C-alpha positions in Angstrom: -74.2 -28.8 -28.8 -77.7 -28.6 -27.4 -79.1 -31.5 -25.6 -82.6 -32.4 -24.8 -83.6 -31.5 -21.2 -84.5 -34.2 -18.8 -88.3 -34.8 -18.8 -89.7 -34.1 -15.4 -92.5 -35.9 -13.6 -94.6 -34.3 -10.9 -93.1 -35.3 -7.5 -96.5 -36.1 -6.0 -98.4 -37.6 -8.9 -101.4 -38.9 -6.9 -102.2 -35.6 -5.1 -101.6 -33.7 -8.3 -103.9 -36.1 -10.2 -106.7 -35.6 -7.6 -106.3 -31.8 -7.8 -106.4 -31.9 -11.5 -109.6 -34.0 -11.5 -111.2 -31.6 -9.0 -110.4 -28.6 -11.2 -111.9 -30.4 -14.2 -115.1 -31.1 -12.3 -115.4 -27.5 -11.2 -114.7 -26.3 -14.7 -117.5 -28.5 -16.0 -120.0 -27.2 -13.4 -119.1 -23.6 -14.3 -119.6 -24.2 -18.0 -122.9 -25.9 -17.3 -124.1 -22.8 -15.4 -122.8 -20.6 -18.2 -124.6 -22.4 -21.1 -127.8 -23.6 -19.3 -128.4 -20.7 -16.9 -126.9 -17.8 -18.8 -129.2 -15.4 -17.0 -126.8 -15.7 -14.1 -124.2 -13.8 -16.2 -124.8 -10.3 -17.6 -124.6 -10.1 -21.4 -121.5 -8.0 -21.4 -119.5 -10.5 -19.4 -120.8 -13.7 -20.8 -118.0 -14.1 -23.4 -115.4 -13.1 -20.8 -116.7 -15.8 -18.5 -116.6 -18.4 -21.3 -113.0 -17.6 -22.2 -111.8 -17.6 -18.6 -113.8 -20.8 -17.7 -112.6 -22.7 -20.7 -108.9 -21.8 -20.7 -107.7 -20.8 -17.2 -108.5 -24.2 -15.6 -106.4 -25.9 -18.4 -103.5 -23.6 -17.5 -103.8 -24.5 -13.9 -104.1 -28.2 -14.6 -101.0 -28.2 -16.8 -99.0 -26.1 -14.3 -99.7 -28.3 -11.2 -96.6 -30.3 -10.3 -94.3 -28.2 -12.5 -94.8 -24.6 -11.2 -94.8 -23.3 -7.7 -98.3 -22.7 -6.3 -97.7 -18.9 -5.9 -96.6 -18.6 -9.5 -99.5 -20.7 -10.7 -101.9 -18.3 -8.9 -100.1 -15.2 -10.5 -100.1 -16.8 -14.0 -103.8 -17.8 -13.8 -104.8 -14.4 -12.5 -102.9 -12.6 -15.3 -104.4 -14.9 -17.9 -107.9 -14.4 -16.5 -107.5 -10.6 -16.6 -106.3 -10.7 -20.2 -109.1 -13.1 -21.3 -111.7 -11.1 -19.5 -110.5 -7.9 -21.3 -110.5 -9.7 -24.7 -114.0 -11.1 -24.0 -115.4 -7.7 -22.9 -114.0 -5.9 -26.0 -115.3 -8.6 -28.4 -118.8 -8.2 -26.8 -118.7 -4.4 -26.8 -117.7 -4.1 -30.4 -120.8 -6.3 -31.4 -123.3 -4.7 -29.1 -125.9 -2.8 -31.2 -124.9 0.8 -31.3 -128.0 2.0 -33.3 -130.5 0.7 -30.7 -129.5 2.7 -27.7 -128.2 0.5 -24.9 -129.8 -2.7 -26.1 -127.8 -5.7 -24.8 -126.2 -8.4 -27.0 -128.6 -11.3 -26.8 -126.4 -13.8 -28.6 -122.8 -14.9 -28.6 -120.6 -12.6 -30.7 -120.2 -13.6 -34.3 -116.4 -13.6 -33.9 -116.5 -16.1 -31.0 -114.8 -19.0 -33.0 -112.0 -16.7 -34.2 -111.6 -15.0 -30.8 -111.4 -18.4 -29.0 -108.9 -19.8 -31.6 -106.7 -16.7 -31.2 -106.8 -17.0 -27.4 -105.9 -20.6 -27.6 -102.8 -19.8 -29.7 -101.8 -16.9 -27.5 -102.0 -18.9 -24.3 -100.5 -22.0 -25.8 -97.4 -20.0 -26.7 -97.4 -18.1 -23.4 -97.9 -21.2 -21.3 -95.1 -23.0 -23.1 -92.8 -20.0 -22.2 -94.0 -20.0 -18.6 -93.5 -23.8 -18.1 -90.0 -23.6 -19.8 -88.9 -20.8 -17.5 -90.2 -22.7 -14.4 -88.3 -25.9 -15.5 -85.0 -24.0 -16.0 -85.7 -21.8 -13.0 -84.8 -18.6 -14.9 -86.8 -16.0 -16.8 -85.6 -17.0 -20.2 -85.1 -20.7 -20.5 -82.9 -22.5 -23.0 -84.2 -23.1 -26.5 -84.0 -26.9 -25.9 -86.3 -26.6 -22.9 -88.7 -24.4 -24.9 -88.8 -26.9 -27.7 -89.3 -29.9 -25.4 -92.1 -28.2 -23.4 -94.0 -26.8 -26.5 -94.1 -30.1 -28.3 -95.0 -32.0 -25.2 -97.8 -29.7 -24.4 -99.1 -29.9 -28.0 -99.2 -33.7 -27.9 -100.8 -33.7 -24.5 -103.6 -31.4 -25.6 -104.1 -33.3 -28.8 -104.4 -36.7 -27.1 -106.5 -35.3 -24.3 -109.0 -33.9 -26.9 -109.1 -37.2 -28.6 -109.7 -39.0 -25.3 -112.5 -36.6 -24.4 -114.1 -37.0 -27.8 -114.0 -40.8 -27.4 -115.5 -40.5 -23.9 -118.4 -38.4 -25.3 -119.0 -41.0 -28.1 -119.1 -43.8 -25.5 -121.6 -41.8 -23.4 -123.8 -41.2 -26.5 -123.6 -44.9 -27.3 -124.5 -45.8 -23.7 -127.5 -43.6 -23.8 -128.8 -45.3 -27.0 -128.2 -48.8 -25.5 -130.0 -48.0 -22.2 -132.9 -46.5 -24.2 -133.2 -49.7 -26.2 -133.8 -51.7 -23.0 -136.1 -49.0 -21.6 -133.8 -47.9 -18.7 -134.8 -44.3 -19.3 -133.2 -42.8 -16.2 -129.7 -43.9 -17.2 -130.4 -42.8 -20.8 -131.5 -39.4 -19.6 -128.5 -39.2 -17.3 -126.1 -39.8 -20.2 -127.7 -36.9 -22.1 -128.0 -34.5 -19.2 -125.6 -31.5 -19.5 -125.3 -31.4 -15.7 -123.7 -34.9 -15.9 -122.0 -34.7 -19.2 -120.1 -31.4 -19.0 -118.4 -32.1 -15.6 -117.6 -35.6 -16.7 -116.0 -34.5 -20.0 -114.0 -31.7 -18.3 -112.8 -34.2 -15.6 -111.9 -36.7 -18.3 -109.9 -34.0 -20.2 -108.0 -33.2 -16.9 -107.3 -36.8 -16.2 -106.0 -37.3 -19.7 -103.7 -34.4 -19.3 -102.5 -36.0 -16.0 -101.9 -39.4 -17.6 -99.9 -38.0 -20.4 -97.9 -35.9 -17.9 -96.9 -38.8 -15.7 -95.9 -40.9 -18.7 -93.4 -38.5 -20.4 -91.5 -41.3 -22.2 -94.6 -42.2 -24.2 -95.2 -38.6 -25.2 -91.5 -38.2 -26.0 -91.5 -41.2 -28.2 -94.6 -40.1 -30.1 -93.1 -36.7 -30.6 -89.9 -38.1 -32.0 -91.7 -40.4 -34.4 -94.0 -37.5 -35.6 -91.0 -35.2 -36.1 -89.0 -37.7 -38.1 -92.0 -38.5 -40.4 -92.7 -34.8 -40.9 -89.0 -34.0 -41.6 -89.1 -36.3 -44.7 -92.0 -34.2 -46.1 -89.6 -31.3 -46.2 -87.8 -32.2 -49.4 -91.1 -32.8 -51.2 -92.6 -29.5 -50.0 -89.4 -27.7 -50.9 -89.3 -29.2 -54.4 -93.0 -28.3 -55.1 -92.9 -24.8 -53.6 -89.5 -24.1 -55.1 -90.8 -25.2 -58.5 -93.8 -22.9 -58.1 -91.5 -20.0 -57.3 -89.2 -20.7 -60.3 -92.2 -20.8 -62.6 -93.5 -17.3 -61.7 -91.0 -15.3 -63.8 -92.2 -17.3 -66.9 -96.0 -17.4 -66.1 -96.2 -13.9 -64.7 -98.3 -12.9 -61.7 -101.6 -12.0 -63.4 -102.9 -15.6 -63.1 -102.0 -15.5 -59.4 -103.8 -12.2 -58.8 -106.9 -13.5 -60.7 -107.5 -16.1 -58.0 -108.0 -13.4 -55.3 -106.6 -15.8 -52.8 -102.9 -15.3 -53.6 -102.0 -13.9 -50.1 -103.7 -16.7 -48.3 -102.2 -19.4 -50.4 -98.7 -18.0 -50.1 -99.1 -17.6 -46.3 -100.2 -21.2 -46.1 -97.0 -22.2 -48.0 -94.9 -20.2 -45.6 -96.6 -21.9 -42.6 -96.0 -25.3 -44.0 -92.3 -24.7 -44.7 -91.8 -23.2 -41.2 -93.4 -26.2 -39.6 -91.4 -28.8 -41.6 -88.1 -26.9 -41.1 -88.6 -27.1 -37.4 -89.6 -30.7 -37.6 -86.2 -31.4 -39.2 -84.1 -29.1 -37.1 -85.9 -29.8 -33.8 -83.8 -28.3 -31.0 -80.6 -28.2 -33.0 -79.0 -31.2 -31.3 -79.9 -33.8 -34.0 -78.0 -32.2 -36.9 -75.5 -35.1 -37.1 -78.3 -37.7 -37.4 -80.4 -35.8 -40.1 -80.0 -37.0 -43.7 -78.0 -34.8 -46.0 -81.0 -34.4 -48.3 -83.2 -33.2 -45.5 -80.5 -30.7 -44.3 -80.2 -29.3 -47.8 -83.9 -29.0 -48.2 -84.2 -27.2 -44.9 -81.6 -24.6 -46.0 -83.3 -24.1 -49.4 -86.7 -23.8 -47.6 -85.3 -21.1 -45.4 -84.4 -19.1 -48.5 -87.8 -19.6 -50.1 -89.7 -18.0 -47.3 -88.5 -14.5 -48.2 -89.8 -14.4 -51.9 -93.0 -16.1 -50.9 -93.6 -13.5 -48.2 -92.6 -10.7 -50.5 -95.1 -11.7 -53.2 -97.8 -12.2 -50.6 -97.1 -8.7 -49.3 -97.2 -7.2 -52.8 -100.5 -8.9 -53.5 -102.0 -7.5 -50.3 -100.5 -4.1 -51.1 -102.2 -4.1 -54.5 -105.6 -4.9 -53.0 -105.2 -2.3 -50.2 -104.1 0.3 -52.7 -107.1 -0.3 -55.0 -109.8 -0.9 -52.4 -108.5 0.2 -49.0 -108.3 -1.9 -45.8 -111.0 -4.4 -44.8 -111.0 -6.7 -41.8 -109.8 -9.7 -43.8 -106.8 -7.6 -45.1 -105.9 -6.5 -41.6 -105.8 -10.2 -40.5 -103.7 -11.0 -43.6 -101.3 -8.1 -42.8 -100.9 -9.3 -39.2 -100.1 -12.8 -40.5 -97.6 -11.3 -42.9 -95.9 -9.4 -40.1 -95.2 -12.6 -38.2 -94.3 -14.3 -41.5 -91.7 -11.6 -42.1 -90.0 -12.4 -38.8 -89.5 -15.9 -40.0 -88.6 -15.0 -43.6 -85.8 -12.6 -42.7 -84.7 -14.6 -39.6 -84.5 -17.9 -41.5 -82.7 -16.3 -44.4 -80.2 -15.1 -41.8 -79.9 -18.6 -40.4 -79.5 -20.1 -43.9 -76.6 -17.8 -44.8 -74.7 -18.7 -41.6 -71.7 -20.9 -42.3 -71.4 -22.1 -38.8 -73.5 -24.9 -37.3 -76.5 -26.1 -39.3 -79.2 -23.5 -39.0 -78.1 -22.6 -35.5 -79.7 -19.2 -35.7 -83.2 -20.7 -36.0 -83.4 -20.8 -32.2 -83.4 -17.0 -31.5 -85.6 -16.4 -34.5 -88.2 -18.8 -33.2 -88.2 -17.2 -29.8 -88.5 -13.7 -31.3 -91.4 -14.9 -33.5 -93.2 -16.4 -30.6 -93.2 -13.1 -28.7 -94.2 -11.3 -31.9 -97.1 -13.7 -32.5 -98.4 -13.0 -28.9 -98.1 -9.3 -29.4 -99.8 -9.2 -32.8 -102.7 -11.5 -31.8 -103.3 -9.6 -28.6 -103.4 -6.3 -30.5 -105.9 -7.7 -33.0 -108.2 -8.7 -30.1 -108.0 -5.3 -28.5 -109.0 -1.8 -29.5 -105.3 -1.1 -30.4 -105.5 -2.9 -33.7 -109.1 -3.9 -34.0 -109.6 -4.9 -37.7 -113.0 -3.3 -38.0 -111.8 0.0 -36.5 -108.9 0.2 -38.9 -111.1 -0.8 -41.9 -113.7 1.8 -41.1 -111.1 4.6 -40.8 -109.5 3.5 -44.1 -112.8 3.5 -46.0 -113.8 6.8 -44.5 -110.5 8.3 -45.5 -111.1 7.1 -49.1 -114.5 8.7 -49.1 -113.1 12.0 -47.8 -110.3 12.1 -50.3 -112.7 11.4 -53.2 -111.1 8.1 -54.1 -114.6 6.6 -54.0 -117.6 8.7 -54.9 -120.5 9.1 -52.5 -122.9 7.2 -54.7 -120.4 4.2 -55.0 -119.5 4.1 -51.3 -120.9 1.1 -49.3 -122.8 2.6 -46.4 -124.3 -0.8 -45.5 -120.7 -2.0 -44.8 -120.6 0.6 -42.0 -124.1 -0.3 -40.8 -123.9 -4.1 -40.8 -120.4 -5.4 -41.3 -118.1 -3.3 -39.1 -119.8 -3.5 -35.8 -119.9 -0.5 -33.4 -117.1 1.3 -35.2 -119.0 1.4 -38.5 -122.3 2.3 -36.9 -120.6 5.2 -35.1 -119.0 6.4 -38.4 -122.4 6.2 -40.2 -124.0 8.4 -37.5 -121.2 10.9 -38.0 -121.7 10.9 -41.8 -125.4 11.6 -41.2 -124.4 14.9 -39.6 -123.2 16.2 -43.0 -119.7 17.3 -42.1 -117.6 15.1 -44.3 -115.9 16.5 -47.3 -117.1 18.6 -50.3 -120.1 16.2 -50.9 -121.2 16.3 -47.3 -124.9 16.8 -48.2 -125.0 13.9 -50.6 -123.1 11.7 -48.1 -125.4 12.7 -45.3 -128.5 11.8 -47.4 -127.1 8.4 -48.3 -126.1 7.7 -44.7 -129.6 8.6 -43.5 -131.1 6.3 -46.1 -128.8 3.4 -44.9 -129.8 4.1 -41.3 -133.5 4.0 -42.1 -133.4 1.0 -44.4 -134.0 -2.4 -42.6 -130.9 -4.5 -42.5 -131.3 -7.4 -44.9 -128.1 -9.2 -43.8 -126.3 -8.1 -47.0 -122.6 -8.7 -46.9 -120.1 -6.3 -48.4 -118.4 -7.9 -51.4 -116.3 -5.9 -53.9 -118.0 -5.6 -57.3 -116.7 -7.4 -60.3 -117.3 -6.3 -63.9 -117.9 -9.3 -66.2 -115.8 -9.5 -69.4 -118.4 -11.1 -71.9 -115.8 -12.1 -74.4 -113.5 -13.8 -71.9 -116.0 -15.2 -69.4 -119.2 -15.9 -71.2 -119.9 -18.3 -74.1 -123.3 -17.6 -75.5 -125.3 -20.3 -77.3 -126.5 -20.8 -79.9 -123.7 -19.3 -81.9 -125.9 -16.7 -83.6 -127.2 -15.4 -80.2 -125.8 -12.5 -78.3 -126.0 -11.3 -74.7 -128.8 -8.6 -74.5 -127.5 -5.1 -74.0 -129.8 -4.7 -71.0 -128.2 -7.5 -69.0 -126.1 -5.9 -66.2 -122.4 -6.9 -66.0 -121.4 -5.2 -62.7 -124.2 -5.3 -60.1 -124.0 -8.9 -59.0 -122.9 -9.8 -55.5 -121.6 -13.2 -54.3 -124.3 -13.3 -51.7 -126.9 -13.4 -54.5 -125.9 -17.0 -55.1 -125.3 -16.4 -58.8 -122.7 -18.2 -60.9 -119.1 -17.3 -60.3 -118.7 -15.8 -63.8 -120.8 -12.8 -62.6 -118.8 -12.1 -59.5 -115.2 -13.3 -60.1 -112.6 -12.7 -62.8 -111.8 -16.4 -62.8 -115.3 -17.6 -63.4 -116.5 -19.0 -66.8 -120.1 -19.7 -67.9 -122.0 -21.1 -70.8 -125.0 -18.9 -71.5 -128.1 -20.3 -73.3 -130.8 -18.0 -74.7 -134.0 -20.0 -74.2 -137.6 -18.8 -74.0 -138.7 -20.7 -70.9 -142.1 -19.0 -70.4 -143.2 -18.8 -74.0 -143.7 -15.0 -73.9 -141.6 -14.4 -77.1 -138.6 -13.1 -75.2 -135.6 -15.3 -74.3 -134.5 -15.9 -70.8 -130.8 -16.6 -70.0 -129.6 -19.9 -68.6 -126.2 -19.5 -67.0 -124.2 -22.7 -66.3 -120.9 -22.2 -64.5 -117.9 -24.1 -65.8 -116.7 -26.4 -63.0 -119.0 -24.6 -60.6 -121.0 -26.2 -57.8 -123.7 -23.5 -58.2 -126.9 -24.9 -59.8 -127.6 -23.6 -63.4 -129.5 -20.3 -63.0 -132.2 -18.9 -65.2 -132.4 -15.1 -65.4 -135.4 -13.2 -66.7 -136.0 -9.5 -67.6 -138.8 -8.7 -65.1 -138.8 -5.0 -66.1 -136.8 -3.1 -68.7 -133.2 -3.3 -67.7 -133.9 -5.2 -64.5 -132.8 -8.9 -64.6 -133.7 -11.2 -61.7 -133.4 -14.9 -61.0 -136.3 -16.9 -62.4 -135.3 -20.3 -61.1 -132.6 -22.9 -60.9 -132.1 -26.4 -62.4 -131.3 -28.5 -59.3 -129.0 -31.4 -59.7 -127.4 -30.2 -63.0 -124.3 -28.5 -61.5 -121.1 -29.8 -63.1 -123.1 -32.0 -65.5 -121.1 -32.1 -68.8 -123.7 -34.3 -70.5 -126.5 -31.8 -69.8 -124.4 -28.9 -71.2 -123.3 -30.8 -74.3 -126.9 -31.6 -75.2 -127.9 -28.0 -74.8 -125.1 -26.9 -77.0 -126.2 -29.3 -79.8 -129.8 -28.2 -79.4 -130.8 -31.7 -78.4 -133.6 -30.6 -76.1 -137.2 -29.4 -76.3 -139.4 -27.2 -74.0 -142.5 -28.9 -72.6 -145.4 -27.7 -70.5 -145.7 -28.9 -66.9 -147.5 -32.3 -66.7 -149.2 -31.5 -63.4 -151.0 -28.5 -61.9 -149.6 -26.8 -58.9 -151.1 -25.9 -55.5 -151.6 -22.2 -54.7 -152.3 -21.1 -51.1 -152.7 -17.5 -50.1 -151.4 -16.4 -53.5 -148.2 -18.5 -53.2 -147.4 -21.6 -55.2 -146.2 -24.7 -53.3 -143.4 -26.2 -55.4 -143.9 -29.8 -56.5 -140.7 -31.7 -57.3 -141.7 -34.6 -59.6 -140.1 -38.0 -59.1 -140.1 -41.3 -61.0 -139.7 -42.3 -64.6 -139.1 -39.4 -67.0 -137.8 -37.0 -64.3 -134.1 -36.2 -64.1 -133.0 -35.3 -60.5 -129.2 -35.7 -61.0 -126.6 -35.7 -63.6 -126.0 -39.5 -63.2 -129.3 -40.2 -65.0 -127.8 -38.8 -68.3 -124.9 -41.2 -68.1 -126.3 -43.7 -70.6 -128.0 -41.2 -72.8 -131.4 -42.1 -71.3 -132.7 -39.8 -68.5 -134.7 -42.7 -67.1 -131.7 -44.9 -66.4 -129.8 -44.6 -63.2 -126.6 -46.2 -61.7 
């Protein structure tokens, strides 16, 4: 039976603590220079410097006292090299390719995602390194891996909490000193040159304190795991019930959400987390309640059907519309989820010790996660590169016609890979419709970028999605049902199969032609008025602010309990543009609450 490894404490805690504090101070100074004097760093290395400066010092601080200095240097050098490469590629792929060698003047848009992935990669990698150093062998025991990983997670969590509290205290101090007119102390508390080194030093000291008090961390971990393990029967019951309902409800409702893959992956992740909270390192099997043990075995079996359905959902989307960046990320997550699904099924079918095969599965999945995430952040499996190649292949095979192809996706949404592909299309050498494709590509290149996002088009089903009022009215034949984009900020019923709207034909401008008021059912989008500005061209005329999700407002409109009135005040026009005047006071409804008593002048 596995036993928990002895928790080690740095042999020279005081020198280690001073070294950690010094590293934290230097990290803070480096980040200050990076953020406040970014001209010191060339644009193509700025992100690399941020990743290295933010993560490598944390690896060094955590390693001190546990890993030999030579190995710390090697590990930090390897980590810095990988992070620098990831940062360089993330910057290169977003550097404008259509403006010559123009540098990237801002942080890459993918910075939050890149940083999060790097944190996950090096959290797993650092746990493996610390475990190997503690066992003094390349592949440590699973018990050591488990102990180190959870200890590191709790250390980082509490250190982040301590740092946030420290920042809050400094902010409060600045306010208090400002109240008594001691301005130099108030300005000091706000100065980045003082704040950043102090916060980084505080984070380092918090890591040290949690490191030299392992019993506290161990106790918090045990309490957390026990509490989480008792969530496993509840989660297994709910997710198992969902899986059992699918043969009776069918999958159409699931597909209609367009979020099936994400939801099923979230269910996978929750089950994996709770299974490990119950199983821990395998040494607590005798002390785990029978209900929790049974739920863990059932949950291991549930992972495979959930992953299979998520894979099928993704396959349907890819088969119908090709690869996009989001689908590449989903496929990567499904790849890791498959390791767990098949591995945990293998563990559940074992008649030996309770889920004893979970240990090798977890280790294999950890290495798989590192490989998959690193590939996504490199040219090897860059999501935009794969998405561009997929969409171009669909265009060349004729799956999508040249007039329906989204050239602006290549120009604006797929970074350098898409821009390079658009330039190739402009040369007129792609497929039987090369001339038409080249003309469309040239138009896209010459059209100013409006920031338009690529969203798949949805065709509205009037009978199922739109309820037109009054009953005798009908939707005009000229109203388009398939040109609306989600970025137009229109009701969900015009962009999503699951959206529903009440549509009211009302002549708002007294020109003898009805406008259309769309009110989304359970939608947070404000009711929107559409007008036919030209034959067959419908545009947004205005919105009724404060009336979203207002059932009283909708019911009165359905009953015809309303009247159209002319504006009570004149408006201001400057340089041919009207300045909007939002009326306030008695007789003006600004929110749904004012209809609660049937009197628009009454409020809560």
